[in-house]
C-alpha positions in Angstrom: 0.8 -1.9 12.1 -2.0 -2.2 14.4 -3.0 0.2 16.8 -5.3 -0.2 19.6 -3.2 -2.6 21.3 -0.6 -4.6 20.2 2.2 -4.3 18.0 5.4 -3.6 18.2 7.4 -4.4 16.6 4.6 -4.0 14.4 1.9 -1.4 14.1 1.2 2.1 15.0 -1.3 3.7 17.2 -1.6 5.4 20.5 -2.7 2.2 22.0 -6.0 0.8 23.0 -8.6 3.5 22.5 -11.2 2.2 24.8 -14.8 3.3 24.5 -15.8 6.6 25.9 -16.9 6.7 29.5 -15.7 7.4 33.0 -12.7 5.7 34.3 -13.9 3.0 36.7 -12.4 1.0 39.4 -12.3 -1.9 37.0 -10.0 0.2 34.7 -7.8 1.2 37.7 -7.5 -2.4 38.8 -6.7 -3.5 35.3 -4.0 -0.9 35.2 -2.5 -2.2 38.4 -2.6 -5.8 37.1 -0.9 -4.7 33.9 1.7 -2.9 35.9 2.4 -6.0 37.9 2.6 -8.2 34.9 4.6 -6.0 32.5 8.0 -7.0 33.8 8.7 -3.4 35.0 11.4 -4.7 37.3 13.2 -5.9 34.2 14.8 -3.9 31.4 18.3 -3.4 30.2 20.8 -0.6 30.0 20.4 1.5 26.8 23.4 0.3 24.8 23.3 2.8 22.0 26.7 4.5 21.8 25.9 8.2 21.4 27.3 11.6 22.4 26.0 15.2 22.4 25.0 17.0 19.2 23.0 20.1 19.4 21.4 18.5 22.5 23.2 17.3 25.6 26.2 19.6 25.4 27.9 19.8 28.8 26.2 16.6 29.9 23.5 18.3 32.0 22.1 14.9 33.1 25.5 13.5 34.2 25.0 11.4 37.3 21.3 10.9 36.7 19.8 7.3 36.4 16.7 7.5 34.3 14.2 4.9 33.0 12.4 5.2 29.7 9.3 3.3 28.7 6.8 3.0 25.8 3.8 1.1 24.7 4.2 -2.0 22.5 3.9 -0.6 19.0 6.5 0.6 16.5 5.8 4.3 16.7 5.8 4.6 20.4 8.9 2.4 20.8 10.7 4.6 18.3 9.7 7.7 20.3 10.7 6.1 23.6 14.1 5.2 22.2 14.5 8.8 21.1 14.0 10.0 24.7 16.5 7.4 25.9 19.2 8.4 23.5 18.9 12.1 24.2 19.1 11.4 27.9 22.2 9.3 27.4 23.9 11.8 25.2 23.2 14.3 28.0 25.2 12.1 30.4 22.5 10.1 32.1 22.6 6.3 32.8 19.5 5.0 31.0 17.5 1.9 31.6 15.4 0.8 28.7 11.9 -0.5 29.6 10.2 0.2 26.3 7.6 -2.2 24.7 5.2 -2.6 27.5 1.9 -4.3 26.5 -1.0 -1.8 26.3 -1.4 1.8 27.1 -2.4 1.5 30.8 0.8 -0.4 31.8 3.1 2.2 30.3 1.2 5.1 31.8 1.1 3.5 35.2 4.9 2.9 35.0 5.5 6.6 34.7 2.7 7.6 37.1 4.1 5.3 39.8 7.7 6.5 39.3 8.9 3.1 38.0 9.7 4.9 34.8 10.6 8.5 34.3 9.5 9.3 30.7 7.6 8.2 27.7 5.7 9.7 24.7 1.9 9.7 25.2 -1.0 10.9 23.0 -3.3 13.7 24.1 -6.5 12.1 22.9 -5.7 8.8 24.7 -5.1 10.6 27.9 -8.1 12.9 27.7 -10.6 10.2 26.8 -9.2 6.8 28.0 -7.3 7.8 31.2 -9.1 10.9 32.3 -12.6 9.7 31.4 -13.9 12.6 29.3 -16.5 11.9 26.6 -15.9 14.9 24.4 -12.6 15.6 22.7 -11.4 19.2 22.5 -11.0 20.2 18.8 -8.2 22.6 19.1 -4.9 20.6 19.4 -3.2 22.9 21.7 -6.2 23.4 23.9 -6.5 19.6 24.1 -2.9 19.3 25.2 -3.3 22.1 27.7 -6.3 20.5 29.3 -4.5 17.2 29.6 -1.4 18.9 31.0 -3.4 20.7 33.7 -5.4 17.8 34.8 -2.6 15.3 34.9 -0.4 17.4 37.2 -2.5 16.1 40.1 -1.5 12.6 39.0 2.1 13.4 39.4 2.7 13.7 35.6 4.1 16.6 33.7 3.3 16.9 30.0 5.9 18.8 27.9 4.9 20.7 24.7 3.3 18.4 22.0 4.5 17.6 18.6 2.2 18.1 15.5 2.5 14.3 15.0 -1.2 13.3 15.1 -1.9 9.6 15.1 -5.6 9.6 14.6 -8.2 7.8 12.5 -9.2 8.5 8.9 -10.2 6.8 5.7 -7.9 6.2 2.8 -8.2 5.2 -0.8 -5.8 3.8 -3.4 -4.2 5.9 -6.1 -5.8 3.7 -8.7 -9.4 4.0 -7.4 -9.1 7.7 -6.6 -8.2 8.4 -10.3 -11.9 7.8 -10.9 -13.4 9.5 -7.9 -11.0 12.3 -6.9 -11.9 12.1 -3.3 -10.1 14.5 -1.0 -12.2 14.9 2.2 -14.6 12.9 4.3 -17.3 15.3 3.0 -16.4 14.2 -0.5 -17.0 10.6 0.6 -20.4 11.5 2.1 -21.3 13.2 -1.1 -20.3 10.2 -3.2 -22.3 7.9 -0.9 -25.4 10.0 -1.4 -24.9 10.4 -5.2 -23.9 6.8 -5.9 -24.6 4.6 -2.8 -23.2 1.5 -4.5 -19.8 3.0 -5.1 -18.8 3.4 -1.5 -17.6 0.3 0.2 -15.6 0.3 3.5 -13.2 -2.0 5.2 -12.9 -1.3 9.0 -11.9 -3.0 12.2 -14.6 -4.4 14.5 -13.8 -1.8 17.2 -13.9 1.1 14.8 -17.3 -0.2 13.4 -18.9 0.2 16.9 -17.2 3.1 18.6 -18.9 6.5 18.7 -15.5 8.1 17.9 -15.3 5.6 15.0 -17.7 4.7 12.2 -21.1 5.4 13.8 -20.1 8.9 14.9 -18.3 9.7 11.7 -21.3 8.8 9.6 -23.5 10.9 11.8 -21.2 13.9 11.7 -20.8 13.8 7.9 -24.3 12.7 7.1 -23.0 9.5 5.5 -25.5 6.7 4.8 -23.5 3.6 4.0 -25.4 0.4 4.2 -24.2 -2.5 6.4 -23.8 -4.6 3.3 -21.1 -2.3 2.0 -19.1 -2.4 5.2 -16.6 -5.3 5.8 -14.9 -5.9 9.2 -11.4 -7.3 9.3 -8.0 -7.0 11.0 -6.2 -3.7 10.6 -3.3 -5.2 8.7 -5.5 -6.7 6.1 -7.4 -3.4 5.5 -4.3 -1.8 4.0 -3.8 -4.7 1.6 -7.5 -4.8 0.6 -7.6 -1.1 -0.1 -4.4 -1.1 -2.1 -4.7 -4.3 -4.1 -8.4 -5.3 -4.4 -11.8 -3.9 -5.3 -13.4 -5.3 -2.1 -13.4 -1.9 -0.4 -13.1 1.5 -2.0 -11.9 3.0 1.3 -10.4 1.6 4.5 -9.9 2.8 8.1 -6.3 3.9 8.7 -4.2 5.5 11.3 -2.7 8.7 9.9 0.9 8.0 10.9 1.0 4.4 9.6 4.0 3.9 7.4 2.0 1.8 4.8 0.1 4.9 3.8 3.2 6.3 2.1 4.6 3.0 0.9 1.3 2.0 -0.7 0.7 5.5 -2.1 -2.7 5.8 -0.3 -4.6 9.0 -0.2 -5.9 9.9 3.3 -9.2 11.7 3.5 -9.0 15.1 5.2 -11.3 15.2 8.3 -12.6 18.6 7.2 -15.2 18.8 9.9 -12.7 17.9 12.7 -14.7 14.9 13.9 -11.9 12.7 15.1 -10.0 13.5 18.3 -6.5 14.9 18.3 -3.8 12.3 19.2 -0.7 14.5 19.3 2.4 12.9 20.8 4.1 14.6 23.7 6.6 13.6 26.3 5.2 12.8 29.7 7.6 13.0 32.6 7.2 11.7 36.2 6.8 15.0 38.0 9.3 14.3 40.8 11.9 13.5 38.1 11.1 16.7 36.2 11.4 18.8 39.4 14.9 17.3 40.0 16.0 17.6 36.3 14.0 20.5 34.7 16.6 20.6 31.9 14.7 17.6 30.5 12.3 20.1 28.8 15.2 21.8 27.0 16.4 18.4 25.8 13.1 17.1 24.5 11.3 20.2 23.2 13.5 20.5 20.1 12.8 16.8 19.3 9.0 17.2 19.6 9.2 20.3 17.5 10.5 18.2 14.6 8.1 15.3 14.9 5.3 15.6 12.3 2.7 13.1 11.0 4.8 12.8 7.8 8.0 12.1 9.8 6.1 9.5 11.8 4.9 7.8 8.6 8.5 7.7 7.3 10.0 6.3 10.5 7.2 3.8 11.1 7.6 2.5 7.5 11.3 1.8 8.2 10.2 -0.6 11.0 6.9 -2.0 9.8 7.6 -2.1 6.0 11.4 -2.4 5.8 11.9 -4.5 9.0 14.5 -2.2 10.7 15.0 -2.1 14.5 13.1 0.7 16.2 16.2 1.8 18.2 18.3 2.0 15.0 15.5 4.1 13.3 15.4 6.4 16.3 19.1 6.8 16.5 19.6 7.4 12.8 16.9 10.1 12.8 18.3 11.9 15.8 21.8 11.9 14.2 20.3 13.1 10.9 18.7 16.0 12.7 22.0 16.8 14.4 20.5 16.3 17.9 23.1 13.6 18.8 26.2 12.1 17.3 27.6 8.6 17.1 29.7 7.8 20.1 
């Protein structure tokens, strides 16, 4: 599944987590260029045949023409399709513009009013878009800070889910039978007691980011030599951790479907080092002002989205090869939110 960046159809992750630092004119220009090149004038009507379940009764969005969008990785596409199907069940005409390359392009689509809604991640907004260097440890406080600051950008954040697509390290069931690692503090203790035992597989970006390996080692007092750290593509990391002895632990994204399918154990970030990346609907404020019922339609969906649910849904796409729209529709029907048309 890959995260910073590309995917989807394949991969999970809030999208490019760019290095900490103020948002510069270069970033703004890059966003404009992405917006122009993303095909935002394209898109197709949402074809899913759905009708109200517990959501959408009375078709409160009847007559509305709304545009949904997402980044280009499985998880975010699934979440974007959920928004679209709830809107459609509530009577709206929905244009599907999901699967936009990169984080900035999707955000700019909503910010400019070319799209009306998407799911975004609190940590991505706080650090990448809003230019803050220090994450807020409390998840709700992090969401509230993003919500308040983004209002001036014409964006309204609805309440977040507990779905947290953040970084961690994971180990295979086979290897953990020997070491019984549960937390990142356990990993630090093992590295101190037996330096030769701890080998890591990580992406190049994670290896250099201060919210990645360097910062994690500093926060936990880990001292892992460079000779015990291998850099590779994210997709290979999961395979290496699961099937080889080349790395005891590997960098993972906590909602990745392969964690469950490969029976990997994710280390608890017991010191709360990594930022919170909770998914929450972001609505173009002018649209929300016109249709405030959107909150009542999407809040119940977000309330049901957890990290474990995301792992399961992502695996259906990235492991089993199902279509993201089908996965979104089946889950919404299973929860009773909508019904088949």
